Each structure stands twice: as structure tokens, then as C-alpha cells.
Backbone as a chain_set.jsonl record, in Angstrom:
{"seq": "AAALWQRMLRSLCELMIAEKKHIRQNYGKHNMSVHMDTAFLMRHFWAVQQKFFKQLLVSMKVDKAAQMVQDALVRGEQVVVSMWGTGEAQTEAGLQ", "coords": {"N": [[124.545, 82.976, 126.315], [127.223, 82.717, 125.628], [127.885, 80.303, 126.863], [126.357, 78.534, 125.365], [127.664, 78.704, 122.857], [130.125, 77.668, 123.612], [129.408, 75.036, 124.178], [128.609, 74.278, 121.62], [131.041, 74.468, 120.248], [132.53, 72.474, 121.562], [130.997, 70.248, 120.8], [131.311, 70.346, 118.01], [134.076, 69.87, 117.814], [134.208, 67.273, 118.904], [132.696, 65.937, 116.982], [134.348, 66.308, 114.724], [136.605, 64.837, 115.497], [135.514, 62.256, 115.64], [134.758, 61.961, 112.956], [137.254, 62.117, 111.671], [138.408, 59.776, 112.644], [136.697, 57.887, 111.509], [137.217, 58.344, 108.77], [139.952, 57.665, 108.634], [139.8, 54.918, 109.263], [138.265, 53.921, 107.156], [139.241, 54.952, 104.741], [141.934, 55.378, 104.925], [144.805, 57.087, 106.292], [146.069, 58.811, 104.555], [144.236, 59.963, 102.898], [142.93, 61.891, 104.273], [142.887, 64.762, 104.032], [141.496, 65.059, 101.682], [138.905, 64.311, 102.268], [138.11, 65.814, 104.486], [138.12, 69.084, 105.611], [139.4, 70.555, 108.073], [140.329, 73.098, 108.85], [138.75, 74.81, 107.294], [136.213, 74.275, 108.394], [136.55, 75.239, 111.026], [137.156, 77.945, 110.564], [134.739, 78.757, 109.464], [133.021, 78.249, 111.642], [133.996, 80.127, 113.572], [133.5, 82.498, 112.191], [130.695, 82.516, 111.986], [130.056, 82.577, 114.679], [131.082, 85.082, 115.386], [129.431, 86.768, 113.861], [126.991, 86.233, 115.098], [127.348, 87.282, 117.74], [127.816, 89.954, 117.11], [125.334, 90.694, 116.023], [123.793, 90.266, 118.29], [124.789, 92.241, 120.052], [124.097, 94.564, 118.611], [121.304, 94.307, 118.606], [120.791, 94.729, 121.274], [121.01, 97.421, 121.501], [118.878, 98.581, 120.253], [116.379, 99.252, 121.574], [117.144, 101.423, 123.219], [118.039, 103.237, 121.283], [115.663, 103.66, 119.857], [114.141, 104.878, 121.856], [115.613, 107.211, 122.247], [115.195, 108.433, 119.768], [112.399, 108.843, 119.86], [112.257, 110.635, 122.046], [113.667, 112.83, 120.994], [111.988, 113.521, 118.861], [109.706, 114.318, 120.263], [110.673, 116.641, 121.387], [110.656, 118.162, 119.164], [112.695, 117.95, 117.375], [114.556, 116.996, 114.436], [115.279, 113.751, 113.236], [117.914, 111.616, 112.361], [118.865, 108.427, 111.645], [121.645, 106.514, 111.482], [123.208, 103.719, 110.134], [126.034, 101.771, 110.419], [128.277, 99.712, 108.616], [130.739, 97.068, 108.588], [132.099, 96.34, 106.381], [132.005, 93.675, 106.074], [130.529, 92.031, 104.314], [131.768, 92.514, 101.839], [134.336, 91.551, 102.39], [133.777, 88.852, 102.904], [132.754, 88.061, 100.409], [135.05, 88.352, 98.896], [136.59, 86.278, 99.906], [135.409, 84.045, 98.925]], "CA": [[124.898, 82.838, 124.914], [128.603, 82.221, 125.549], [127.874, 78.879, 127.235], [125.837, 77.815, 124.201], [128.719, 78.614, 121.859], [131.136, 76.734, 124.127], [128.893, 73.672, 123.958], [128.642, 74.004, 120.179], [132.44, 74.225, 119.881], [132.886, 71.126, 122.037], [130.303, 69.279, 119.945], [131.962, 70.354, 116.706], [135.373, 69.196, 117.964], [133.931, 65.84, 119.06], [132.266, 65.448, 115.676], [135.51, 66.244, 113.836], [137.429, 63.711, 115.934], [134.837, 61.03, 115.209], [134.823, 61.903, 111.499], [138.637, 61.779, 111.312], [138.577, 58.353, 112.95], [135.95, 57.152, 110.481], [137.939, 58.473, 107.501], [141.17, 56.847, 108.733], [139.443, 53.503, 109.235], [137.66, 53.514, 105.893], [139.924, 55.447, 103.544], [143.363, 55.507, 105.181], [145.15, 58.419, 106.791], [146.589, 59.662, 103.477], [143.108, 60.611, 102.227], [142.248, 62.749, 105.252], [142.653, 66.124, 103.542], [140.528, 64.999, 100.591], [137.568, 64.105, 102.811], [137.731, 66.706, 105.575], [138.905, 70.305, 105.712], [139.197, 71.028, 109.44], [140.564, 74.543, 108.902], [137.552, 75.462, 106.746], [135.134, 74.154, 109.376], [136.811, 76.124, 112.157], [136.983, 79.324, 110.097], [133.298, 78.989, 109.328], [132.468, 78.31, 112.994], [134.34, 81.399, 114.208], [132.816, 83.577, 111.464], [129.285, 82.503, 112.382], [130.0, 83.027, 116.07], [131.318, 86.521, 115.399], [128.203, 87.389, 113.354], [125.967, 86.094, 116.138], [127.569, 88.235, 118.826], [127.632, 91.298, 116.567], [123.891, 90.922, 115.96], [123.313, 90.35, 119.665], [125.134, 93.567, 120.567], [123.277, 95.558, 117.915], [119.92, 94.181, 119.069], [120.706, 95.273, 122.629], [121.015, 98.879, 121.4], [117.696, 99.047, 119.529], [115.414, 99.902, 122.464], [117.689, 102.725, 123.629], [118.04, 104.106, 120.108], [114.268, 104.02, 119.586], [113.734, 105.837, 122.891], [116.277, 108.483, 121.948], [114.491, 109.0, 118.621], [111.112, 109.336, 120.356], [112.509, 111.821, 122.872], [114.042, 113.931, 120.109], [110.792, 113.924, 118.125], [108.852, 115.044, 121.215], [111.275, 117.974, 121.526], [110.531, 118.856, 117.88], [113.936, 117.806, 116.607], [114.551, 116.051, 113.323], [116.138, 112.628, 113.603], [118.527, 110.793, 111.328], [119.496, 107.242, 112.221], [122.629, 105.999, 110.538], [123.723, 102.388, 110.485], [127.335, 101.577, 109.812], [128.734, 98.34, 108.44], [132.181, 96.878, 108.757], [132.676, 95.813, 105.159], [132.037, 92.232, 106.217], [130.006, 91.39, 103.098], [132.807, 92.59, 100.821], [135.401, 90.632, 102.792], [133.296, 87.481, 102.708], [132.675, 87.82, 98.972], [136.418, 88.199, 98.421], [137.133, 84.983, 100.338], [134.766, 82.947, 98.166]], "C": [[126.316, 82.256, 124.775], [128.67, 80.732, 125.881], [127.358, 78.027, 126.076], [126.92, 77.633, 123.152], [129.856, 77.702, 122.321], [130.692, 75.295, 123.913], [128.937, 73.313, 122.469], [130.062, 73.734, 119.71], [132.88, 72.836, 120.328], [132.254, 70.059, 121.146], [130.947, 69.192, 118.571], [133.3, 69.626, 116.772], [135.191, 67.686, 118.115], [133.517, 65.221, 117.727], [133.443, 65.319, 114.714], [136.424, 65.084, 114.209], [136.82, 62.398, 115.467], [134.916, 60.87, 113.694], [136.231, 61.549, 111.025], [138.899, 60.295, 111.538], [137.891, 57.496, 111.88], [136.694, 57.179, 109.14], [139.197, 57.62, 107.516], [140.85, 55.369, 108.589], [138.965, 53.051, 107.862], [138.431, 53.913, 104.645], [141.436, 55.537, 103.714], [143.727, 56.94, 105.537], [145.654, 59.356, 105.692], [145.472, 60.402, 102.743], [142.38, 61.605, 103.122], [141.911, 64.117, 104.676], [141.652, 66.163, 102.392], [139.107, 64.974, 101.147], [137.145, 65.119, 103.869], [138.688, 67.893, 105.651], [138.622, 70.941, 107.072], [139.356, 72.544, 109.536], [139.349, 75.304, 108.387], [136.412, 75.422, 107.754], [135.334, 75.119, 110.54], [136.67, 77.593, 111.761], [135.505, 79.676, 110.001], [132.642, 79.11, 110.703], [132.733, 79.674, 113.624], [133.652, 82.567, 113.512], [131.35, 83.666, 111.875], [129.137, 82.987, 113.821], [130.157, 84.551, 116.148], [130.079, 87.272, 114.906], [127.105, 87.353, 114.412], [126.138, 87.16, 117.221], [127.446, 89.677, 118.349], [126.144, 91.625, 116.522], [123.29, 91.044, 117.352], [123.581, 91.737, 120.253], [124.293, 94.663, 119.912], [121.841, 95.508, 118.432], [119.739, 94.76, 120.474], [120.631, 96.802, 122.616], [119.71, 99.435, 120.822], [116.717, 99.792, 120.434], [115.882, 101.303, 122.871], [117.67, 103.701, 122.453], [116.623, 104.567, 119.782], [113.77, 105.051, 120.599], [114.361, 107.209, 122.646], [115.603, 109.191, 120.778], [113.166, 109.602, 119.069], [111.281, 110.611, 121.173], [112.849, 113.039, 122.009], [112.835, 114.43, 119.326], [109.835, 114.723, 119.005], [109.366, 116.478, 121.394], [111.209, 118.778, 120.224], [111.78, 118.786, 117.027], [113.724, 116.835, 115.446], [115.589, 114.975, 113.631], [116.648, 111.917, 112.352], [119.212, 109.635, 112.038], [120.407, 106.66, 111.149], [123.149, 104.661, 111.03], [125.01, 102.168, 109.704], [127.648, 100.095, 109.705], [130.241, 98.273, 108.582], [132.864, 96.437, 107.472], [132.73, 94.3, 105.151], [131.575, 91.517, 104.944], [131.054, 91.399, 101.989], [133.959, 91.636, 101.127], [135.006, 89.196, 102.526], [133.235, 87.131, 101.228], [134.074, 87.61, 98.395], [137.028, 86.859, 98.792], [136.558, 83.841, 99.523], [135.186, 82.955, 96.761]], "O": [[126.57, 81.413, 123.914], [129.423, 79.986, 125.254], [127.861, 76.93, 125.834], [127.087, 76.539, 122.613], [130.482, 77.034, 121.498], [131.486, 74.44, 123.521], [129.262, 72.182, 122.105], [130.277, 72.867, 118.864], [133.521, 72.107, 119.571], [132.907, 69.081, 120.782], [131.113, 68.102, 118.025], [133.623, 68.846, 115.877], [135.937, 66.909, 117.52], [133.938, 64.115, 117.388], [133.535, 64.342, 113.971], [136.963, 64.416, 113.327], [137.525, 61.527, 114.957], [135.12, 59.761, 113.199], [136.39, 60.771, 110.084], [139.538, 59.638, 110.716], [138.45, 56.504, 111.412], [136.789, 56.159, 108.458], [139.492, 56.928, 106.541], [141.546, 54.647, 107.876], [139.231, 51.921, 107.451], [138.289, 53.278, 103.6], [142.15, 55.753, 102.735], [143.047, 57.885, 105.136], [145.663, 60.572, 105.88], [145.741, 61.373, 102.035], [141.317, 62.105, 102.754], [140.781, 64.587, 104.81], [141.024, 67.195, 102.155], [138.201, 65.558, 100.553], [135.952, 65.275, 104.13], [139.904, 67.725, 105.743], [137.716, 71.763, 107.205], [138.586, 73.201, 110.237], [138.956, 76.319, 108.963], [135.721, 76.422, 107.949], [134.377, 75.75, 110.99], [136.131, 78.395, 112.524], [135.082, 80.757, 110.408], [131.798, 79.982, 110.909], [131.817, 80.309, 114.148], [133.259, 83.53, 114.171], [130.824, 84.759, 112.087], [128.203, 83.721, 114.142], [129.44, 85.217, 116.895], [129.716, 88.303, 115.474], [126.379, 88.329, 114.597], [125.185, 87.856, 117.573], [127.013, 90.54, 119.113], [125.735, 92.71, 116.935], [122.376, 91.84, 117.568], [122.703, 92.333, 120.877], [123.833, 95.583, 120.588], [121.23, 96.55, 118.67], [118.653, 95.228, 120.819], [120.234, 97.411, 123.609], [119.467, 100.64, 120.898], [116.27, 100.88, 120.073], [115.097, 102.251, 122.865], [117.319, 104.868, 122.622], [116.408, 105.737, 119.466], [113.059, 105.989, 120.237], [113.709, 108.239, 122.819], [115.454, 110.413, 120.794], [112.84, 110.732, 118.709], [110.52, 111.564, 121.003], [112.373, 114.144, 122.268], [112.674, 115.637, 119.145], [109.226, 115.69, 118.548], [108.577, 117.412, 121.536], [111.648, 119.927, 120.176], [111.892, 119.514, 116.04], [112.839, 115.979, 115.475], [116.639, 115.254, 114.209], [115.894, 111.659, 111.413], [120.04, 109.841, 112.924], [119.966, 106.356, 110.041], [123.486, 104.503, 112.203], [125.061, 102.356, 108.489], [127.322, 99.316, 110.601], [130.922, 99.294, 108.682], [134.07, 96.185, 107.464], [133.418, 93.703, 104.323], [132.164, 90.513, 104.545], [131.214, 90.408, 101.278], [134.493, 90.99, 100.226], [135.792, 88.412, 101.993], [133.621, 86.031, 100.832], [134.259, 86.781, 97.505], [137.891, 86.351, 98.075], [137.166, 82.773, 99.44], [134.748, 82.11, 95.98]]}, "num_chains": 1, "name": "protein.A"}
């Protein structure tokens, strides 16, 4: 998974370089910020990457959690599964 994200980052950087070159050639270097927001693209890339790895880690815990629930039920115990968030949705909404 990490190698995939490294390749995607390299591809994104190559694409941004090519796009900057195209903008300079066709619109002049003074119009760069009007046509391309590199900081926004990178922030979005890192946010999506972070979400991906968070979901990957959570998915790796599901089988173990399900087994623990089954074991507890077999022993006659009552089970409560609680899922915690990080406030990510509220943070993202505040940024928009």
C-alpha cells in the first residue's frame, strides 16, 4: 500500500510540474496562482492518504473484534462494540 501511495505522489508531482510548464507557456508566470493551487492539491492528497491508511488499519482489526465478540457470546456474556471517531468530519467541514 505504501509503494502505491509513493507512486501516486510521484505521478501527482510530475503532473503538477507539467501543468505549471503549460500554464507558464500559455498564460505567463504571473497567472500561475490563478490557474493552479499546488498547496490545495497537496493538502488534499495527504488528507486522502491519511483516510486510506486509517481505514486500512481499522479493517485489519475487524476479524479479531468479531472473534472476540463471538467468544464472549459463547461464554454467555453481553457484548457492546463501540466505535470512536476523531472528529475528522467536523474538522473537514470547518475547513470548507
